Every structure is written in C-alpha cells, then in structure tokens.
N, CA, C and O atoms as CSV, one atom per row, in Angstrom:
chain,resi,resn,atom,element,x,y,z
A,1,MET,N,N,140.216,60.774,158.076
A,1,MET,CA,C,141.065,61.755,158.808
A,1,MET,C,C,141.325,61.236,160.155
A,1,MET,O,O,140.442,60.741,160.855
A,2,ILE,N,N,142.634,61.364,160.528
A,2,ILE,CA,C,143.182,60.668,161.886
A,2,ILE,C,C,143.694,62.186,162.634
A,2,ILE,O,O,144.369,63.096,162.154
A,3,TYR,N,N,143.161,62.060,163.808
A,3,TYR,CA,C,143.365,63.396,164.701
A,3,TYR,C,C,144.295,62.896,165.801
A,3,TYR,O,O,144.005,61.924,166.498
A,4,LYS,N,N,145.514,63.653,165.945
A,4,LYS,CA,C,146.359,63.337,167.166
A,4,LYS,C,C,145.813,63.952,168.352
A,4,LYS,O,O,146.127,63.538,169.468
A,5,SER,N,N,144.897,65.058,168.159
A,5,SER,CA,C,144.196,65.650,169.158
A,5,SER,C,C,142.956,66.186,168.719
A,5,SER,O,O,142.712,66.415,167.535
A,6,LEU,N,N,142.138,66.397,169.698
A,6,LEU,CA,C,140.640,66.785,169.574
A,6,LEU,C,C,140.512,68.083,170.332
A,6,LEU,O,O,140.791,68.045,171.530
A,7,CYS,N,N,140.120,69.252,169.787
A,7,CYS,CA,C,139.862,70.427,170.631
A,7,CYS,C,C,138.313,70.760,170.564
A,7,CYS,O,O,137.679,71.055,169.551
A,8,ILE,N,N,137.864,70.655,171.800
A,8,ILE,CA,C,136.408,70.898,172.162
A,8,ILE,C,C,136.218,72.239,172.724
A,8,ILE,O,O,136.876,72.552,173.716
A,9,PHE,N,N,135.423,73.032,172.219
A,9,PHE,CA,C,134.912,74.453,172.785
A,9,PHE,C,C,133.461,74.289,173.287
A,9,PHE,O,O,132.606,73.721,172.608
A,10,SER,N,N,133.233,74.791,174.456
A,10,SER,CA,C,132.001,74.598,175.029
A,10,SER,C,C,131.590,76.039,175.533
A,10,SER,O,O,132.477,76.718,176.050
A,11,GLN,N,N,130.473,76.495,175.437
A,11,GLN,CA,C,129.915,77.944,175.826
A,11,GLN,C,C,128.521,78.023,175.984
A,11,GLN,O,O,127.810,77.558,175.093
A,12,ASN,N,N,127.929,78.634,177.159
A,12,ASN,CA,C,126.736,79.000,177.363
A,12,ASN,C,C,126.502,80.353,176.635
A,12,ASN,O,O,127.200,81.296,177.008
A,13,VAL,N,N,125.656,80.545,175.701
A,13,VAL,CA,C,125.606,81.864,175.110
A,13,VAL,C,C,124.384,82.703,175.413
A,13,VAL,O,O,124.079,83.750,174.842
A,14,GLN,N,N,123.751,82.124,176.356
A,14,GLN,CA,C,122.566,82.654,176.967
A,14,GLN,C,C,121.524,83.156,175.802
A,14,GLN,O,O,120.989,84.260,175.913
A,15,LYS,N,N,121.285,82.387,174.791
A,15,LYS,CA,C,120.498,82.948,173.704
A,15,LYS,C,C,120.905,84.021,172.724
A,15,LYS,O,O,120.125,84.436,171.867
A,16,ASN,N,N,122.082,84.441,172.859
A,16,ASN,CA,C,122.693,85.600,172.323
A,16,ASN,C,C,123.030,85.273,170.912
A,16,ASN,O,O,123.913,84.431,170.746
A,17,LYS,N,N,122.492,85.779,169.919
A,17,LYS,CA,C,122.797,85.669,168.514
A,17,LYS,C,C,124.121,86.094,168.185
A,17,LYS,O,O,124.930,85.333,167.655
A,18,ASN,N,N,124.403,87.430,168.516
A,18,ASN,CA,C,125.682,87.804,168.187
A,18,ASN,C,C,126.913,87.014,168.741
A,18,ASN,O,O,127.889,86.709,168.055
A,19,LEU,N,N,126.756,86.733,170.006
A,19,LEU,CA,C,127.879,85.824,170.583
A,19,LEU,C,C,127.942,84.323,169.971
A,19,LEU,O,O,128.993,83.682,169.964
A,20,THR,N,N,126.925,83.909,169.547
A,20,THR,CA,C,126.970,82.765,168.791
A,20,THR,C,C,127.620,82.797,167.594
A,20,THR,O,O,128.409,81.908,167.276
A,21,SER,N,N,127.322,83.913,166.763
A,21,SER,CA,C,128.040,84.041,165.440
A,21,SER,C,C,129.447,84.373,165.705
A,21,SER,O,O,130.246,83.879,164.910
A,22,ILE,N,N,129.912,85.084,166.627
A,22,ILE,CA,C,131.342,85.397,166.892
A,22,ILE,C,C,132.038,84.139,167.255
A,22,ILE,O,O,133.136,83.931,166.740
A,23,ILE,N,N,131.514,83.240,168.113
A,23,ILE,CA,C,132.060,82.062,168.500
A,23,ILE,C,C,132.185,80.963,167.171
A,23,ILE,O,O,133.121,80.167,167.101
A,24,LEU,N,N,131.391,81.022,166.413
A,24,LEU,CA,C,131.267,80.062,165.200
A,24,LEU,C,C,132.481,80.548,164.214
A,24,LEU,O,O,133.173,79.782,163.545
A,25,GLU,N,N,132.597,81.924,164.255
A,25,GLU,CA,C,133.754,82.510,163.287
A,25,GLU,C,C,135.030,82.451,163.996
A,25,GLU,O,O,136.019,82.175,163.317
A,26,THR,N,N,135.176,82.664,165.248
A,26,THR,CA,C,136.521,82.785,165.774
A,26,THR,C,C,137.253,81.278,166.156
A,26,THR,O,O,138.461,81.045,166.190
A,27,GLU,N,N,136.208,80.409,166.412
A,27,GLU,CA,C,136.680,78.988,166.604
A,27,GLU,C,C,136.863,77.988,165.473
A,27,GLU,O,O,137.354,76.868,165.611
A,28,LYS,N,N,136.427,78.502,164.367
A,28,LYS,CA,C,136.512,77.761,163.082
A,28,LYS,C,C,138.077,77.190,163.017
A,28,LYS,O,O,138.269,75.993,162.802
A,29,ASN,N,N,138.966,77.934,163.177
A,29,ASN,CA,C,140.362,77.234,162.905
A,29,ASN,C,C,141.023,76.830,164.105
A,29,ASN,O,O,142.216,76.561,163.969
A,30,THR,N,N,140.534,76.724,165.242
A,30,THR,CA,C,140.914,76.324,166.488
A,30,THR,C,C,140.451,75.141,167.175
A,30,THR,O,O,141.128,74.439,167.926
A,31,SER,N,N,139.213,74.975,166.848
A,31,SER,CA,C,138.011,73.843,167.616
A,31,SER,C,C,137.590,73.015,166.393
A,31,SER,O,O,137.371,73.381,165.238
A,32,ASP,N,N,137.537,71.770,166.972
A,32,ASP,CA,C,137.033,70.583,166.095
A,32,ASP,C,C,135.613,70.549,166.277
A,32,ASP,O,O,134.863,70.406,165.311
A,33,ILE,N,N,135.159,70.679,167.549
A,33,ILE,CA,C,133.794,70.530,168.114
A,33,ILE,C,C,133.371,71.728,168.920
A,33,ILE,O,O,134.118,72.158,169.800
A,34,ILE,N,N,132.285,72.251,168.678
A,34,ILE,CA,C,131.872,73.219,169.573
A,34,ILE,C,C,130.511,73.006,170.106
A,34,ILE,O,O,129.623,72.816,169.274
A,35,PHE,N,N,130.169,73.007,171.508
A,35,PHE,CA,C,128.921,72.782,171.998
A,35,PHE,C,C,128.425,74.136,172.588
A,35,PHE,O,O,128.957,74.848,173.439
A,36,ILE,N,N,127.314,74.289,171.935
A,36,ILE,CA,C,126.511,75.573,172.307
A,36,ILE,C,C,125.344,75.326,173.205
A,36,ILE,O,O,124.331,74.749,172.810
A,37,GLN,N,N,125.523,75.821,174.552
A,37,GLN,CA,C,124.440,75.673,175.519
A,37,GLN,C,C,123.581,76.955,175.393
A,37,GLN,O,O,124.119,78.054,175.262
A,38,GLU,N,N,122.000,76.768,175.442
A,38,GLU,CA,C,121.209,77.780,175.374
A,38,GLU,C,C,121.433,78.546,173.973
A,38,GLU,O,O,121.796,79.721,173.932
A,39,PRO,N,N,121.173,77.737,172.795
A,39,PRO,CA,C,121.480,78.608,171.513
A,39,PRO,C,C,120.433,79.429,171.208
A,39,PRO,O,O,119.329,79.052,171.602
A,40,PRO,N,N,120.506,80.526,170.565
A,40,PRO,CA,C,119.312,81.361,170.186
A,40,PRO,C,C,118.577,80.882,169.166
A,40,PRO,O,O,119.049,80.247,168.222
A,41,ARG,N,N,117.336,81.183,169.325
A,41,ARG,CA,C,116.267,80.679,168.247
A,41,ARG,C,C,115.548,81.653,167.766
A,41,ARG,O,O,115.058,82.305,168.688
A,42,TYR,N,N,115.227,82.097,166.592
A,42,TYR,CA,C,114.602,83.263,166.050
A,42,TYR,C,C,113.757,82.813,164.973
A,42,TYR,O,O,114.019,81.846,164.258
A,43,LEU,N,N,112.676,83.586,164.872
A,43,LEU,CA,C,111.747,83.431,163.800
A,43,LEU,C,C,112.237,83.806,162.404
A,43,LEU,O,O,112.675,84.935,162.185
A,44,ILE,N,N,112.165,82.831,161.422
A,44,ILE,CA,C,112.512,83.129,160.114
A,44,ILE,C,C,111.430,83.595,159.245
A,44,ILE,O,O,111.555,84.605,158.553
A,45,LYS,N,N,110.311,82.837,159.268
A,45,LYS,CA,C,109.173,83.268,158.477
A,45,LYS,C,C,107.906,82.564,158.812
A,45,LYS,O,O,107.963,81.655,159.640
A,46,TYR,N,N,106.860,82.854,158.308
A,46,TYR,CA,C,105.612,82.013,158.547
A,46,TYR,C,C,105.306,81.379,157.014
A,46,TYR,O,O,105.504,81.971,155.953
A,47,ILE,N,N,104.812,80.127,157.169
A,47,ILE,CA,C,104.603,79.394,155.911
A,47,ILE,C,C,103.062,79.085,155.915
A,47,ILE,O,O,102.475,78.927,156.985
A,48,PRO,N,N,102.441,79.003,154.761
A,48,PRO,CA,C,101.072,78.640,154.752
A,48,PRO,C,C,100.560,77.517,155.512
A,48,PRO,O,O,101.371,76.594,155.573
A,49,SER,N,N,99.537,77.328,156.068
A,49,SER,CA,C,98.996,76.304,157.023
A,49,SER,C,C,97.432,76.168,156.826
A,49,SER,O,O,96.663,77.129,156.800
A,50,PRO,N,N,97.082,74.892,156.696
A,50,PRO,CA,C,95.621,74.794,156.734
A,50,PRO,C,C,94.985,74.820,158.151
A,50,PRO,O,O,93.770,74.915,158.327
A,51,HIS,N,N,95.755,74.741,158.986
A,51,HIS,CA,C,95.309,74.933,160.395
A,51,HIS,C,C,95.523,76.090,161.155
A,51,HIS,O,O,95.123,76.214,162.312
A,52,ASN,N,N,96.214,77.036,160.460
A,52,ASN,CA,C,96.387,78.361,160.955
A,52,ASN,C,C,96.286,79.499,160.096
A,52,ASN,O,O,97.201,79.607,159.279
A,53,CYS,N,N,95.378,80.390,160.082
A,53,CYS,CA,C,95.152,81.507,158.895
A,53,CYS,C,C,96.353,82.607,158.931
A,53,CYS,O,O,96.517,83.508,158.108
A,54,ASP,N,N,97.049,82.363,159.922
A,54,ASP,CA,C,98.310,83.327,160.036
A,54,ASP,C,C,99.578,82.711,159.417
A,54,ASP,O,O,100.589,83.302,159.035
A,55,GLY,N,N,99.329,81.517,159.402
A,55,GLY,CA,C,100.559,80.555,158.886
A,55,GLY,C,C,101.362,79.868,160.193
A,55,GLY,O,O,101.064,80.201,161.340
A,56,GLU,N,N,102.264,79.014,159.949
A,56,GLU,CA,C,103.021,78.302,160.783
A,56,GLU,C,C,104.361,78.915,160.854
A,56,GLU,O,O,105.042,79.101,159.845
A,57,PRO,N,N,104.778,79.263,162.177
A,57,PRO,CA,C,106.191,79.839,162.102
A,57,PRO,C,C,107.290,78.962,161.928
A,57,PRO,O,O,107.175,77.829,162.395
A,58,ILE,N,N,108.479,79.322,161.259
A,58,ILE,CA,C,109.494,78.600,161.216
A,58,ILE,C,C,110.663,79.332,161.971
A,58,ILE,O,O,110.996,80.499,161.767
A,59,TYR,N,N,111.187,78.540,162.800
A,59,TYR,CA,C,112.358,78.859,163.593
A,59,TYR,C,C,113.806,78.298,163.194
A,59,TYR,O,O,113.922,77.180,162.693
A,60,ASP,N,N,114.782,79.042,163.414
A,60,ASP,CA,C,116.143,78.583,163.134
A,60,ASP,C,C,117.230,79.016,164.165
A,60,ASP,O,O,116.917,79.840,165.025
A,61,HIS,N,N,118.398,78.540,164.125
A,61,HIS,CA,C,119.467,78.944,164.745
A,61,HIS,C,C,120.676,79.550,163.998
A,61,HIS,O,O,120.898,79.125,162.865
A,62,PRO,N,N,121.504,80.532,164.539
A,62,PRO,CA,C,122.523,81.019,163.554
A,62,PRO,C,C,123.324,79.758,163.073
A,62,PRO,O,O,123.497,78.754,163.765
A,63,SER,N,N,123.773,79.935,161.846
A,63,SER,CA,C,124.836,79.043,161.261
A,63,SER,C,C,126.017,79.474,160.642
A,63,SER,O,O,126.133,80.697,160.552
A,64,HIS,N,N,126.963,78.751,160.173
A,64,HIS,CA,C,128.235,79.238,159.726
A,64,HIS,C,C,128.638,78.311,158.583
A,64,HIS,O,O,128.471,77.119,158.839
A,65,PRO,N,N,129.120,78.590,157.410
A,65,PRO,CA,C,129.321,77.666,156.444
A,65,PRO,C,C,130.395,76.767,156.739
A,65,PRO,O,O,130.525,75.802,155.985
A,66,GLU,N,N,131.323,76.926,157.857
A,66,GLU,CA,C,132.332,76.019,158.204
A,66,GLU,C,C,131.901,74.949,159.054
A,66,GLU,O,O,132.573,73.927,159.196
A,67,TRP,N,N,130.682,75.169,159.685
A,67,TRP,CA,C,130.115,74.152,160.695
A,67,TRP,C,C,128.911,73.536,160.160
A,67,TRP,O,O,128.286,73.999,159.205
A,68,PHE,N,N,128.604,72.494,160.791
A,68,PHE,CA,C,127.155,71.861,160.626
A,68,PHE,C,C,126.677,71.707,161.870
A,68,PHE,O,O,127.429,71.559,162.833
A,69,THR,N,N,125.175,71.730,161.978
A,69,THR,CA,C,124.495,71.705,163.458
A,69,THR,C,C,123.907,70.282,163.515
A,69,THR,O,O,123.264,69.742,162.615
A,70,LEU,N,N,124.264,69.698,164.855
A,70,LEU,CA,C,123.470,68.484,165.205
A,70,LEU,C,C,122.721,68.888,166.366
A,70,LEU,O,O,123.289,69.378,167.342
A,71,ALA,N,N,121.508,68.713,166.315
A,71,ALA,CA,C,120.515,69.044,167.384
A,71,ALA,C,C,119.197,68.163,167.036
A,71,ALA,O,O,118.926,67.736,165.914
A,72,ARG,N,N,118.453,67.978,168.182
A,72,ARG,CA,C,117.410,67.006,168.174
A,72,ARG,C,C,116.344,68.021,167.601
A,72,ARG,O,O,116.299,69.165,168.054
A,73,PRO,N,N,115.468,67.592,166.580
A,73,PRO,CA,C,114.452,68.335,166.151
A,73,PRO,C,C,113.392,68.823,167.305
A,73,PRO,O,O,113.085,68.053,168.215
A,74,ALA,N,N,112.911,70.003,167.223
A,74,ALA,CA,C,111.768,70.359,168.111
A,74,ALA,C,C,110.574,69.633,167.527
A,74,ALA,O,O,110.380,69.499,166.318
A,75,ASN,N,N,109.613,69.073,168.708
A,75,ASN,CA,C,108.528,68.432,168.447
A,75,ASN,C,C,107.195,69.405,168.228
A,75,ASN,O,O,106.162,69.133,167.616
A,76,ASN,N,N,107.557,70.629,168.927
A,76,ASN,CA,C,106.637,71.752,168.779
A,76,ASN,C,C,107.274,73.103,169.089
A,76,ASN,O,O,108.462,73.184,169.401
A,77,GLN,N,N,106.544,74.065,169.010
A,77,GLN,CA,C,106.998,75.307,169.301
A,77,GLN,C,C,107.724,75.702,170.662
A,77,GLN,O,O,108.649,76.501,170.812
A,78,ASP,N,N,107.053,74.921,171.626
A,78,ASP,CA,C,107.645,75.063,172.992
A,78,ASP,C,C,108.709,74.030,173.293
A,78,ASP,O,O,109.307,73.979,174.367
A,79,ASP,N,N,108.903,73.219,172.285
A,79,ASP,CA,C,109.883,72.084,172.674
A,79,ASP,C,C,111.262,72.598,171.968
A,79,ASP,O,O,111.511,72.345,170.790
A,80,ILE,N,N,112.095,73.317,172.780
A,80,ILE,CA,C,113.147,74.001,172.144
A,80,ILE,C,C,114.469,73.130,172.396
A,80,ILE,O,O,114.891,73.051,173.550
A,81,PRO,N,N,115.061,72.546,171.469
A,81,PRO,CA,C,116.375,71.634,171.505
A,81,PRO,C,C,117.374,72.317,172.400
A,81,PRO,O,O,118.478,71.808,172.593
C-alpha cells in the first residue's frame, strides 16, 4: 500500500479507559497511527499459579478491532509499558 500522506494522532489519555475507547473509535477513519500516552491498564482476571495461592493477575489495555497494539511487554506487575 502506498500512502501519499500519513496522519498521526497523539494523545495523553491519563489512564482514562473511556477516553481511550472514544479515540480508537473516532480516529479509525481519519488516522493511520495513534500514539496513546499513559494508556489505561486494568485487571482482566487471575490465572492459576504455583507461586501464588490467589493466582497471578493478568492485565490488558483497551482494544479495538480496527487497530492493533504495539507495546513493549511488561517484565513484572510494576513495569507498565
């Protein structure tokens, strides 16, 4: 695909899940790349763990079917990408 122009949208969402979802939806037809600063991260569920009787938490970010996420994976719970 050849682009004559490239539209980039950048926004600090201050960990706001609703704002992130709105941006992903409204920018799907006008932007080619979206940079989200301070994306929200929320607990999805706990998975069984041999090290923790309560289980290991799994976190994720809001997503949208029109976009895919590129982010550095977290090394631990305190290492937020």
